[in-house]
C-alpha positions as CSV (number, residue, x, y, z in Angstrom):
1,M,8.7,39.5,59.8
2,K,12.4,39.6,60.9
3,A,14.6,42.3,59.5
4,A,17.2,44.9,60.3
5,L,16.1,47.7,61.5
6,C,17.8,51.6,61.7
7,R,16.3,53.2,64.6
8,A,18.7,56.4,64.1
9,F,21.1,57.9,61.3
10,G,24.0,57.0,63.4
11,G,25.9,54.3,61.5
12,P,25.9,50.4,61.6
13,A,26.3,50.4,65.0
14,D,23.0,51.7,65.4
15,I,21.4,48.4,63.4
16,A,19.3,45.9,65.2
17,I,17.5,42.7,64.3
18,G,13.5,43.3,64.9
19,E,10.2,42.8,63.8
20,A,8.9,44.7,60.6
21,P,5.3,44.9,58.9
22,D,5.2,42.3,56.1
23,P,5.4,44.6,52.7
24,I,2.2,44.1,50.4
25,A,2.5,44.1,46.8
26,A,0.6,47.4,44.5
27,D,-0.7,46.7,41.7
28,D,2.4,46.8,39.3
29,E,4.7,44.9,42.3
30,V,5.9,41.7,43.7
31,V,7.1,40.5,46.9
32,I,9.9,38.0,47.4
33,D,10.9,36.1,50.2
34,V,14.5,36.9,50.5
35,H,17.3,34.7,50.5
36,A,20.2,37.0,50.3
37,A,20.4,40.9,50.0
38,S,23.6,42.7,49.2
39,V,25.3,45.1,51.3
40,T,25.9,48.4,49.5
41,Y,27.8,51.7,50.3
42,M,25.1,53.6,50.0
43,D,23.4,51.8,52.4
44,V,26.0,52.5,54.8
45,L,25.7,56.0,54.0
46,M,22.0,55.7,54.3
47,V,22.2,54.4,57.7
48,S,24.3,57.3,59.0
49,G,22.7,60.1,57.7
50,G,25.3,60.4,55.0
51,Y,22.8,60.1,51.7
52,Q,20.5,63.1,49.9
53,M,17.5,60.8,50.9
54,K,16.4,60.1,54.5
55,P,13.6,57.1,54.6
56,P,11.2,57.7,57.5
57,L,12.6,56.0,60.8
58,P,12.6,52.9,61.9
59,Y,13.7,51.2,58.2
60,V,14.8,48.4,56.8
61,P,17.6,49.2,54.6
62,G,19.1,47.0,52.0
63,T,18.9,48.0,48.1
64,E,19.1,45.1,46.5
65,A,18.1,41.7,47.0
66,A,17.6,38.2,45.5
67,G,14.8,35.4,46.7
68,T,11.5,33.6,45.2
69,V,8.5,35.5,44.3
70,S,5.6,35.1,47.2
71,A,3.1,37.5,45.7
72,V,2.5,39.8,42.7
73,G,0.3,42.5,41.9
74,S,-2.4,42.7,39.2
75,K,-1.0,43.9,36.7
76,V,2.2,42.0,37.2
77,T,2.7,39.5,33.9
78,R,6.2,38.7,33.4
79,F,6.5,37.1,37.5
80,K,4.5,34.3,39.4
81,P,5.0,32.9,42.8
82,G,7.7,30.6,43.1
83,D,9.8,32.2,40.2
84,R,13.3,32.9,41.3
85,V,14.4,36.8,41.1
86,A,16.7,39.4,41.8
87,T,15.5,43.0,42.8
88,H,16.2,46.0,43.9
89,G,14.6,49.4,45.9
90,W,15.6,52.8,47.4
91,Y,15.4,50.4,50.9
92,G,13.9,47.1,52.3
93,G,16.1,44.9,51.2
94,M,17.7,43.4,54.7
95,A,14.5,41.1,55.2
96,E,12.5,38.2,55.1
97,K,10.4,39.8,52.4
98,F,11.0,42.7,50.0
99,K,9.0,44.5,47.3
100,A,9.9,46.3,44.5
101,K,8.5,47.4,40.9
102,E,8.0,44.7,38.4
103,I,10.1,46.5,36.1
104,K,13.1,46.6,38.4
105,C,13.1,42.7,38.5
106,V,15.1,40.5,36.5
107,A,14.7,36.2,36.7
108,V,17.4,34.7,38.3
109,P,18.6,31.5,36.3
110,P,18.9,28.3,38.4
111,S,22.4,27.9,38.1
112,V,23.2,30.9,40.2
113,P,23.2,30.7,43.8
114,F,20.8,33.6,45.8
115,E,24.1,34.8,47.3
116,A,25.9,35.8,43.9
117,A,22.2,37.1,42.5
118,A,21.9,39.4,45.0
119,T,24.9,41.3,44.1
120,V,24.2,41.8,40.3
121,I,22.1,44.2,39.5
122,H,23.3,47.3,41.7
123,S,27.2,46.4,40.6
124,Y,26.8,45.3,37.2
125,D,24.0,48.0,36.3
126,T,26.4,50.4,36.9
127,A,29.5,48.8,34.9
128,W,27.3,48.4,32.1
129,Y,25.9,51.7,31.9
130,G,29.5,53.0,32.2
131,L,31.1,50.7,30.0
132,V,28.8,49.8,27.1
133,V,26.4,52.5,26.8
134,R,28.0,55.8,27.4
135,A,31.9,55.0,27.1
136,K,31.2,52.0,24.6
137,L,34.5,50.4,25.3
138,Q,35.8,48.4,22.5
139,K,37.7,44.9,22.6
140,G,41.3,45.5,22.8
141,E,41.2,49.3,24.6
142,T,42.9,49.7,27.6
143,I,41.0,50.3,31.3
144,V,42.0,51.4,34.4
145,V,39.5,50.8,37.3
146,T,40.4,52.6,40.6
147,G,38.6,51.0,43.7
148,A,39.1,47.6,41.7
149,A,38.1,45.5,44.9
150,G,35.3,46.6,45.9
151,G,31.4,46.2,44.8
152,V,31.2,48.3,41.4
153,G,34.8,48.1,41.2
154,S,35.3,44.2,41.0
155,A,31.8,44.3,38.7
156,T,33.9,46.6,36.0
157,V,36.8,44.7,35.8
158,D,34.6,41.6,35.3
159,L,32.8,43.0,32.7
160,A,35.6,44.8,30.7
161,R,37.1,41.4,30.5
162,H,34.3,39.6,29.0
163,L,33.6,43.0,26.5
164,G,37.5,42.0,25.8
165,A,39.5,45.3,27.3
166,R,43.0,45.0,28.7
167,V,42.2,45.8,32.4
168,I,44.6,47.9,35.1
169,G,43.1,47.6,38.5
170,A,43.9,49.8,40.9
171,V,43.5,48.9,44.6
172,G,44.9,50.2,48.2
173,S,45.6,47.6,50.0
174,D,48.0,44.3,48.3
175,A,45.1,41.8,50.1
176,H,42.8,43.0,47.5
177,A,45.1,42.4,44.5
178,E,44.6,38.9,43.8
179,A,41.1,38.9,43.9
180,V,41.2,41.9,41.5
181,R,43.4,39.9,39.3
182,A,41.2,36.4,39.5
183,A,38.3,38.9,38.5
184,G,40.4,39.7,35.0
185,A,42.7,42.4,35.2
186,E,45.7,42.4,33.5
187,A,48.1,44.2,36.2
188,V,47.0,45.3,39.3
189,I,48.5,48.3,40.9
190,N,48.8,49.3,45.0
191,Y,48.3,53.0,44.7
192,A,49.6,53.2,48.9
193,R,52.6,52.4,48.0
194,E,53.6,52.6,44.6
195,N,53.7,55.6,42.1
196,F,50.2,55.4,40.7
197,R,51.6,57.8,37.4
198,E,54.8,56.1,37.1
199,R,53.1,52.7,36.9
200,L,50.1,54.3,34.4
201,K,52.6,55.1,32.3
202,E,54.5,52.4,32.2
203,L,51.4,50.0,31.9
204,G,50.0,52.4,29.2
205,G,53.0,52.2,26.6
206,K,52.8,54.4,23.9
207,R,49.3,54.2,22.9
208,G,48.2,55.0,26.6
209,I,44.9,54.7,28.2
210,D,41.5,54.1,26.3
211,V,38.9,54.4,29.5
212,P,40.4,56.0,33.1
213,K,39.5,57.8,35.8
214,L,41.1,61.4,35.6
215,A,41.9,64.7,37.2
216,M,39.4,66.9,35.5
217,N,42.4,69.6,34.0
218,L,43.8,66.8,31.9
219,P,40.9,67.0,29.3
220,L,42.1,70.4,28.5
221,L,45.6,69.3,28.3
222,K,45.7,66.3,26.6
223,N,42.2,66.8,24.1
224,F,40.2,64.5,26.2
225,S,37.0,63.3,26.1
226,V,35.0,63.2,29.4
227,V,31.8,61.0,30.0
228,G,29.5,61.1,32.9
229,I,27.5,58.6,34.5
230,F,24.4,58.7,36.6
231,C,22.9,55.1,36.4
232,G,19.9,55.5,38.5
233,A,18.9,58.7,36.2
234,W,19.6,56.2,33.5
235,Q,16.9,53.4,35.3
236,E,14.4,56.3,35.9
237,R,14.4,57.6,32.1
238,E,14.9,54.1,30.2
239,P,13.9,51.6,32.3
240,A,13.2,49.2,29.1
241,A,17.2,49.8,28.2
242,A,17.9,49.4,31.8
243,L,16.1,46.0,32.2
244,A,17.4,44.7,29.1
245,A,20.8,45.3,30.5
246,K,19.7,43.8,33.8
247,E,18.5,40.4,32.0
248,T,21.8,40.5,29.4
249,V,24.2,40.7,32.0
250,M,22.3,37.9,34.4
251,R,22.2,35.4,31.4
252,L,25.6,36.2,31.2
253,V,26.0,35.2,34.8
254,G,24.1,32.3,34.5
255,E,26.1,30.8,31.7
256,G,29.7,31.8,33.5
257,R,30.6,34.1,31.0
258,L,30.2,37.1,34.0
259,R,31.5,35.8,37.1
260,P,30.3,37.9,40.2
261,L,32.8,38.5,43.2
262,V,30.9,37.4,46.8
263,G,34.3,38.7,49.3
264,L,31.9,38.0,52.7
265,V,28.3,36.1,53.3
266,L,27.3,36.4,56.7
267,P,23.7,35.9,58.5
268,L,21.5,38.4,58.7
269,E,21.9,38.3,62.4
270,R,25.1,40.0,61.8
271,T,24.3,42.5,59.5
272,R,25.8,45.4,61.5
273,E,29.4,43.3,61.2
274,A,28.5,43.0,57.1
275,M,28.0,47.0,56.9
276,E,31.2,47.4,59.1
277,A,33.2,45.4,56.5
278,V,31.8,47.3,54.0
279,R,32.6,50.6,55.5
280,D,35.8,49.8,56.4
281,R,36.7,48.0,53.1
282,K,38.1,45.0,54.2
283,A,36.2,42.5,52.1
284,S,37.4,42.3,48.4
285,G,34.1,42.6,46.3
286,R,30.3,42.1,47.4
287,V,29.6,41.7,51.2
288,V,26.2,39.7,51.2
289,V,23.4,39.1,53.8
290,K,22.2,35.8,54.3
291,V,18.4,36.0,55.1
292,R,17.3,31.9,54.3
């Protein structure tokens, strides 16, 4: 199969298009014909040798993809060949075929393009775990999202808007501000040219901010609560709950109630350029590699 290949941990510049073996499904796995794969910052770190896990070289990068099921393992019960699915794994998505555990797959409604479906799991899982499970964000509360134009940031803005929160997005460039407003932010702060602290005081009013990212000395001074999130550990520890969240999010995307922000779509042959766009923060929202 045709695939993007990482042959050395030298960063996006070392990515090349070549041939890789077709994956074979184990009993609890599905293989999909990939239509689109997202590009995450984790992918960029991994090909650069900066991630805590280093796959054996050469390997196919790509943590998330969407397409149609081409094969299923003997113990798979939720999917059959031809089904539209999105899925994720540690690597392997930027290729014509991708295999993943059934528990990590979710059905994609017919109304959702594969380019958008390929961006949902990683970003919205993190946003869901952070806002719904851990922070327990309530309607009417005010949330500050830093890095609001990025993949996870834009998903967090979108989900917080859907939950009825008042969203303040923080970005580092005016070029990203309009996209963040479109995603659902009531206000946007450009911390490259505005006094972030003063603008937060102004926008927070007397009540202040309910869910921010903050310096660690503030909880002591302000009697704040601090909640940490590690979405990967949650998925491994509570796979059924994580799957239910995925299914809920994808249903909301299919209904148009959540709106994934796809900022750039490039063909598989331009995977290197796609990774550079993520590394250099050139795109608002998610960057996608289109395989079919």
